[in-house]
Structures are given as structure tokens and as C-alpha cells.
N, C-alpha and C positions, 0 to 999 in steps of 0.2 A: 408400454409402460410409461406411466406419467410420474415424473418425481415432483414432489412439493418443493416450494421455494428453498426451505431450509435444505432439503438434500441436494438440491442443484448447487447451492453455496456450499455446502460440504464438499461436494464432488470438485467444484471448482477450486476451493482453497486447498484440498489434497492435491491437485496437479499443479498447483502455483508452487506448494512447498516442495514438491519435486524438484522444480525448476531451481529453487532457491538452493536445495541440496546439492544439485549438480555443479552450480556456480561456486559454492564453498569449496566442495570436493575438489574440483579443477582449480582453483586459485589460491585455497588456503586463506589462512588469517593474515592479518597486518598490513591489508591494503586500505586506501582511502575510500569512504562511503561511495564517492562518485564512481570510482571504478567497479565496486561491485553492482552499483545501479545499472551502469551501462552494459555490464555483462548479462545481467539480468533481463535487461530489456530485450537483448539479443536471444538469450534462450527462451524466454515467454513468446516472442516473436516466431521463434523456430517451432515452437508447439502450437502455433496457429491462434494465439491470444492477440487480442486487441489491448494495447497498452498506449496510455498518456502518460507523459512524464512531465513532471514540474506544473500540474495543472492548477492555475490560480482558483482560489475559492472566494468569492465575494463575501466580505463580513458586513454586518450592519450592527450598530448598537444602538438601541433606543430610537430605531427609525431612521439612524443617519449612517451612511456609508463611511466604513473605516479606512483609511487610506494605506494601513499597515499590510504587508504583503504576506498571505497564507499560501504556500503552494504545497501540494501533495507530491511526495517523491514519485510515486506511481499509482496509477488507478488502471486495475485491469478488468476487462468486460464490463466497465462501468458499474462495476458492483464491489471490488474488492479494492481497498486501500493498502498500499504498502509502503511503509515507513523504513528506509533502509537504515540500519544501525551497523557501525563497524567498532563495537565494543567488546569489552571481556564478558560483561553481564548486563542484563536488562535491568534498569532502575525504576523505581515507581515512577520517577518523572517522565520516562519514557513512555510507560503504559499511560499514563495522565494525558501526555500529549496525543497519543492514538486515539484515546477515547474522546479528547476533546475535538479532534478532527473529526470524527465519527458523528459526533454530537452536532458541529457546525454544518457539515455537509449533509446532514439529514440520513446518512448510511447506517445510523444506530438505530436499531428497530425500538420503537415506544418514543421516539424524540421528534 
């Protein structure tokens, strides 16, 4: 059986979400993002995912390299960006940040 790229990403993200839920249920709320990130890396690798953390993204503006640092919290299977947040609720600025990361890295379809 062959899966479309969309189905593959959907399956991948569902498995990743399972790992995220496991970490949250195990640790509970109230910890630093760095703790959740490190535990999530352990959980993802235990599930045989390839995980990169703090991957730097090269930025250019009008053809010139920008020296500012953009780092992805996690990149899973070179396909899914995870931005770890330890907040009570996701705000529009958090969503905008992830969408911008997706666009700048080329992971957002159509960009």
C-alpha cells in the first residue's frame, strides 16, 4: 500500500503528538520549555524518530545574509517542526511564529 505525502505527514504527526502527550502526562505542567524539549527528544528517539534540536536556519533578506539567529526547537524526520511552548494557552503570536518558521524554512506547502 502506498501513502500520499499528505497521508505520510498525517501519520507522522499523529505519532509525534502521541509522544508529546506521553511527556506531558508523565511530567505534568509547570516546567521550563527546555525540560519538556529534552524529555520529548528522549521520547521521540525511543520511538525511533530522527530528531534534530536547535537546528539553525539561514536567513537572507534582499539577497543578503542576516546574522540574527533563528533556531528550530526540534525538527523530526526532516519533515515536522516542533516549537515547544510551556504556556497556559497558545496565543496568536505563537501561531505566527511557527507559520513564519515554516515559511522561512520552506516546510510550508506553497511557499
